[in-house]
C-alpha positions in Angstrom: -56.0 -74.9 -19.1 -52.8 -76.8 -19.9 -53.6 -79.5 -22.5 -52.3 -83.0 -21.9 -53.5 -84.9 -25.1 -51.5 -88.0 -24.2 -53.6 -88.7 -21.2 -55.8 -91.7 -22.3 -59.1 -93.3 -20.6 -59.4 -96.6 -19.6 -63.1 -96.9 -18.5 -64.5 -100.3 -19.2 -66.4 -103.1 -17.3 -63.2 -104.5 -16.0 -62.7 -101.3 -14.2 -65.8 -101.0 -12.4 -64.4 -102.0 -9.2 -62.6 -98.7 -9.1 -64.9 -96.5 -11.2 -63.6 -94.5 -14.0 -59.9 -94.2 -14.5 -57.6 -91.9 -16.7 -53.8 -92.5 -17.1 -51.2 -89.7 -16.7 -48.4 -91.6 -19.0 -44.6 -91.8 -18.3 -44.1 -89.5 -21.3 -45.7 -86.7 -19.4 -45.3 -87.6 -15.8 -46.3 -85.7 -12.7 -43.4 -83.7 -11.2 -43.7 -84.1 -7.5 -42.8 -81.7 -4.7 -39.9 -83.9 -3.7 -38.6 -83.6 -7.4 -39.4 -87.1 -8.3 -41.1 -87.7 -11.8 -43.8 -90.2 -11.3 -45.5 -91.8 -14.2 -47.6 -93.8 -15.5 -50.0 -92.7 -12.8 -53.6 -94.1 -12.8 -56.3 -91.9 -11.2 -59.5 -93.4 -10.2 -62.6 -91.1 -10.3 -66.3 -90.7 -10.3 -68.8 -88.2 -11.9 -72.2 -87.4 -11.3 -74.6 -85.2 -13.4 -73.9 -83.7 -16.6 -71.4 -80.9 -17.8 -73.0 -78.2 -19.3 -72.2 -76.8 -22.9 -70.2 -73.8 -21.3 -68.4 -76.3 -19.0 -69.2 -73.9 -16.1 -70.9 -76.1 -13.7 -68.2 -78.4 -12.5 -67.9 -79.2 -8.6 -65.0 -81.1 -7.4 -65.5 -82.8 -4.3 -62.1 -83.6 -2.5 -62.2 -86.5 0.1 -60.8 -86.9 3.7 -57.9 -89.2 4.8 -59.9 -92.4 4.8 -62.3 -91.5 2.1 -62.3 -92.3 -1.5 -64.1 -91.2 -4.7 -67.4 -93.2 -4.1 -69.0 -90.1 -2.7 -72.3 -90.8 -3.7 -72.0 -94.6 -4.6 -72.4 -97.9 -2.8 -69.0 -98.7 -1.9 -67.7 -101.8 -3.7 -65.7 -103.3 -0.6 -68.0 -102.5 2.2 -71.5 -102.2 0.4 -72.1 -99.0 2.7 -73.5 -95.8 1.1 -71.4 -93.1 -0.3 -69.6 -91.1 2.3 -71.6 -87.9 1.1 -74.6 -89.7 -0.2 -76.8 -87.4 1.9 -75.7 -84.0 -0.1 -74.8 -85.4 -3.4 -77.6 -86.4 -5.9 -80.7 -85.2 -7.8 -82.4 -82.3 -5.8 -79.7 -82.4 -3.0 -77.1 -79.8 -1.9 -74.9 -80.8 -4.4 -77.5 -81.2 -7.0 -76.8 -83.4 -9.8 -79.5 -82.1 -11.9 -77.6 -78.6 -11.7 -73.9 -79.5 -11.2 -71.5 -82.1 -12.8 -69.8 -83.4 -9.6 -66.2 -84.8 -9.9 -64.5 -86.8 -7.0 -61.0 -88.6 -7.4 -59.4 -91.1 -5.1 -56.1 -89.1 -4.0 -52.7 -89.9 -5.2 -51.0 -92.5 -2.8 -54.5 -93.9 -2.3 -55.7 -97.6 -2.5 -58.8 -97.5 -4.4 -57.6 -97.3 -7.9 -55.3 -94.3 -7.8 -51.5 -95.0 -8.0 -50.2 -95.7 -4.6 -47.7 -97.9 -2.8 -49.5 -101.0 -3.3 -49.5 -100.8 -7.1 -46.7 -102.2 -9.2 -43.6 -100.4 -9.8 -42.9 -100.1 -13.6 -39.3 -100.4 -13.0 -39.4 -103.6 -10.8 -42.6 -105.4 -11.7 -43.0 -105.5 -8.0 -45.4 -103.5 -5.7 -43.9 -100.0 -4.9 -44.0 -100.5 -1.0 -41.7 -97.9 0.5 -40.1 -97.2 -2.9 -43.0 -95.0 -3.5 -42.0 -91.6 -3.4 -43.2 -89.5 -0.4 -46.1 -87.2 -1.6 -47.7 -84.1 -0.6 -51.0 -82.3 -0.7 -49.9 -80.4 -3.6 -49.0 -83.3 -5.4 -52.6 -84.7 -4.9 -54.0 -81.5 -6.2 -51.7 -81.5 -9.3 -53.0 -85.1 -10.1 -56.7 -83.5 -9.9 -55.7 -80.7 -11.8 -54.5 -83.1 -14.8 -58.1 -85.0 -14.5 -59.8 -81.7 -14.7 -57.9 -80.8 -17.8 -58.9 -84.2 -19.3 -62.4 -83.4 -18.6 -62.1 -80.3 -20.7 -62.9 -77.8 -17.6 -60.9 -74.8 -17.6 -62.5 -73.3 -14.3 -64.3 -75.3 -11.8 -67.4 -73.4 -10.2 -66.6 -74.7 -6.9 -64.1 -76.8 -5.0 -65.3 -78.4 -1.7 -64.1 -80.8 1.0 -63.6 -81.5 4.6 -60.4 -82.2 6.7 -57.9 -83.4 4.3 -60.2 -82.6 1.6 -60.4 -78.9 2.9 -56.6 -79.0 2.8 -56.8 -79.8 -0.8 -59.4 -76.9 -1.4 -56.7 -74.5 0.0 -54.2 -75.9 -2.0 -56.4 -75.5 -5.3 -57.1 -72.0 -4.3 -53.4 -71.0 -3.7 -51.8 -72.9 -6.6 -54.6 -72.5 -9.3 -56.6 -69.5 -8.3 -57.6 -68.8 -11.9 -59.4 -72.2 -12.0 -61.6 -71.9 -9.0 -64.6 -69.7 -8.8 -65.8 -70.8 -5.3 -64.5 -72.8 -2.6 -65.8 -74.5 0.5 -63.0 -75.5 3.0 -64.7 -77.4 5.9 -63.3 -78.5 9.3 -59.9 -78.0 8.2 -56.6 -75.9 8.4 -53.9 -74.2 6.3 -51.5 -76.3 8.3 -51.4 -79.4 10.2 -50.6 -78.7 14.1 -48.2 -80.6 16.2 -51.1 -82.3 18.0 -52.2 -83.8 14.6 -48.9 -84.8 13.7 -48.4 -86.6 16.9 -51.5 -88.7 16.4 -50.4 -89.5 13.1 -47.2 -90.6 14.2 -48.9 -92.9 16.8 -50.7 -94.7 14.1 -47.5 -95.0 11.8 -45.6 -96.5 14.4 -48.5 -99.0 15.3 -48.1 -100.1 11.8 -44.6 -100.1 11.4 -44.4 -102.2 14.8 -46.5 -104.9 13.6 -44.3 -108.0 12.5 -46.5 -108.6 9.5 -45.6 -105.1 8.0 -42.4 -106.6 6.9 -40.5 -103.3 6.3 -43.4 -102.1 4.1 -42.9 -105.1 1.7 -46.0 -107.2 2.8 -47.5 -107.7 -0.3 -44.4 -109.7 -1.5 -44.3 -111.5 1.7 -48.0 -112.5 1.5 -48.7 -110.7 4.7 -50.9 -108.0 6.2 -50.2 -105.7 9.0 -53.7 -105.9 10.1 -53.3 -105.4 13.8 -51.2 -102.3 13.5 -53.5 -100.7 10.8 -56.6 -101.6 13.1 -54.7 -99.9 16.2 -53.9 -96.9 13.7 -57.5 -96.6 12.8 -58.8 -96.8 16.4 -56.5 -94.1 17.6 -57.3 -91.6 14.9 -61.1 -92.4 15.1 -61.1 -90.9 18.6 -60.1 -87.7 17.3 -63.0 -87.6 14.9 -65.3 -87.6 17.6 -66.2 -85.3 20.9 -66.3 -86.3 24.5 -69.9 -85.4 24.4 -70.8 -87.6 21.5 -69.0 -90.6 23.0 -70.6 -90.1 26.2 -74.1 -89.7 24.7 -73.5 -92.9 22.6 -71.7 -95.3 25.0 -71.0 -93.6 28.3 -69.7 -96.5 30.6 -72.1 -99.1 29.4 -70.8 -102.7 29.4 -70.8 -104.6 26.3 -72.8 -107.8 26.3 -72.3 -108.5 30.0 -73.9 -107.5 33.3 -70.7 -107.1 35.4 -67.1 -106.2 34.7 -64.9 -109.4 33.4 -61.8 -108.4 35.4 -59.8 -109.1 32.3 -58.9 -107.4 28.9 -61.7 -108.4 26.9 -64.1 -105.6 25.6 -65.8 -104.8 29.0 -67.2 -101.6 27.5 -69.3 -100.7 24.6 -66.8 -97.8 23.5 -64.1 -100.4 23.6 -66.1 -102.8 21.3 -67.1 -99.9 19.0 -63.3 -99.0 18.5 -62.3 -102.5 18.0 -65.1 -102.9 15.4 -64.0 -99.6 13.5 -60.3 -101.1 13.5 -61.2 -104.4 12.3 -63.5 -103.3 9.4 -61.0 -100.6 8.2 -58.2 -103.2 7.5 -60.6 -104.8 4.8 -60.8 -101.6 2.8 -57.5 -99.8 3.3 -53.8 -100.2 2.5 -51.3 -99.8 5.4 -48.7 -98.3 3.5 -51.5 -95.7 1.9 -52.1 -94.9 5.4 -48.5 -94.1 6.1 -48.2 -91.9 2.9 -51.5 -90.1 3.1 -50.8 -89.2 7.0 -47.5 -87.8 6.0 -48.7 -85.7 3.2 -51.1 -84.2 5.7 -48.3 -83.5 8.2 -46.3 -81.8 5.6 -49.1 -79.4 4.5 -48.2 -75.8 5.8 -49.3 -73.0 3.3 -48.0 -70.4 5.5 -44.5 -71.8 5.6 -44.8 -72.2 2.0 -45.4 -68.6 1.3 -42.5 -67.0 3.3 -44.4 -67.3 6.7 -47.2 -65.1 5.2 -50.5 -66.9 5.0 -52.1 -64.1 3.2 -49.6 -64.5 0.5 -50.9 -67.9 -0.5 -54.1 -66.1 -1.5 -52.7 -62.9 -2.9 -55.0 -61.3 -5.5 -57.3 -64.3 -5.3 -60.8 -63.9 -6.9 -62.2 -67.1 -5.8 -65.4 -66.7 -3.3 -64.8 -68.4 -0.2 -67.1 -69.9 2.5 -64.9 -71.1 5.5 -66.9 -73.7 7.9 -65.8 -75.0 11.3 -67.6 -76.7 14.2 -67.7 -75.9 17.8 -66.9 -79.3 19.1 -64.1 -80.1 16.4 -60.8 -80.5 18.5 -58.9 -82.0 15.6 -59.4 -78.8 13.5 -60.7 -76.2 15.9 -62.1 -73.0 15.0 -59.3 -71.1 15.9 -57.5 -72.2 12.9 -60.3 -71.5 10.7 -60.4 -67.9 12.0 -56.5 -67.5 11.4 -57.4 -68.6 7.6 -60.2 -66.1 7.4 -58.0 -63.4 8.9 -55.5 -64.2 6.3 -58.1 -64.3 3.4 -59.5 -60.8 4.6 -55.8 -59.4 4.6 -55.7 -60.8 1.0 -59.1 -58.8 0.1 -60.5 -62.1 -0.7 -64.4 -62.5 -1.0 -64.9 -64.6 2.5 -67.9 -65.6 4.5 -67.1 -67.6 7.8 -69.6 -69.6 10.1 -68.8 -71.6 13.1 -71.5 -74.4 13.4 -72.7 -75.2 16.7 -72.6 -79.1 17.2 -71.5 -81.6 19.6 -70.5 -84.2 17.2 -66.8 -83.5 16.9 -64.8 -83.6 13.7 -67.0 -85.9 11.8 -69.9 -83.4 11.9 -69.3 -82.3 8.5 -70.2 -85.8 7.3 -73.2 -86.3 9.6 -76.7 -84.5 9.3 -76.3 -81.1 10.5 -79.0 -79.1 9.3 -77.4 -75.5 10.1 -74.3 -76.6 7.9 -76.5 -77.9 5.1 -78.5 -74.5 5.1 -75.2 -72.7 4.9 -73.7 -74.6 2.0 -77.1 -74.4 0.2 -77.3 -70.6 0.6 -73.4 -70.4 -0.5 -73.9 -72.3 -3.5 -76.9 -70.4 -4.8 -75.6 -67.2 -4.2 -72.2 -68.3 -6.0 -73.9 -69.7 -8.8 -76.1 -66.5 -9.2 -72.7 -64.5 -9.4 -71.1 -67.1 -12.0 -74.2 -66.6 -14.1 -75.2 -70.5 -14.0 -78.9 -70.9 -15.2 -81.0 -73.8 -14.2 -84.2 -75.2 -15.4 
């Protein structure tokens, strides 16, 4: 573990909105993949449970694109339960009576971790598009500094779905000696052309909004709400399956007995997507959406290792459990299989399961008993091999 004694905590009642925080100072900045040195950097995070005396029971949970560190807390903006509250807590799969759970808002985010909406120390104005472009690797570097700060040499497990799964894979490639077990869920080792295309549609929707103001909307006192809402609507479709959409909505009309012959929300699915878009703008920053989607687009472990995905995991001792879902067309099972083949080529300890589900990409966030059974079995087996003892 690399020591960073200059990191200081800023936990206080005033920080209750963002949760816990620590600061990576300008004197010891993050060196980003772009070559930019960024500091100071504030990282907002939450912890659940207690770190044991050996500091061997730490689990890092990595969130997805529109998630945050409130994995098991009521969200301070929306008031909704934590996004993985179903499995994080006392007696649950990620049992806080056994494990010390850590979840951090990603670099570039908008819920307390430094991102484009924060003030640039050099100008005293919001960064906006002056914020450096970031990568999944940069997000993980910031997380590693947090884990250093918490005094953890080796995490028991790193787990996450979607973009969170990308962070899991980056951890295993960049810091293999610091990860005992890894659970990448509904994810891939690289972003596909289709996914890049969907992200570009969302970004263009934001940038086409006149209120975006070239990224300087904070200084102008505006918000590109319509563009961000459309970006969310387009992305949300990719999180679902056709079967799930049909089961929930079909062609049912919204609050009417017949077609309006106009462009109001005639159909329930239209109303649903409009609601998803309008509520999203209350909790997310438009520029953060640009930066985080770009980080996902840039992610490609195979390209980063000379075209060999196996080389990204060469010599790894980490125990892997790779999970995909049959109806996930955003990160299809074929990409998980390619990852598993590469892990096998690297002689990794890997198990793989494809969960039968018609709920689409978002299945990892929903009630999927088979997924939960697989995760529980894997964690119990890994804990036994790690030598963790629980009361």
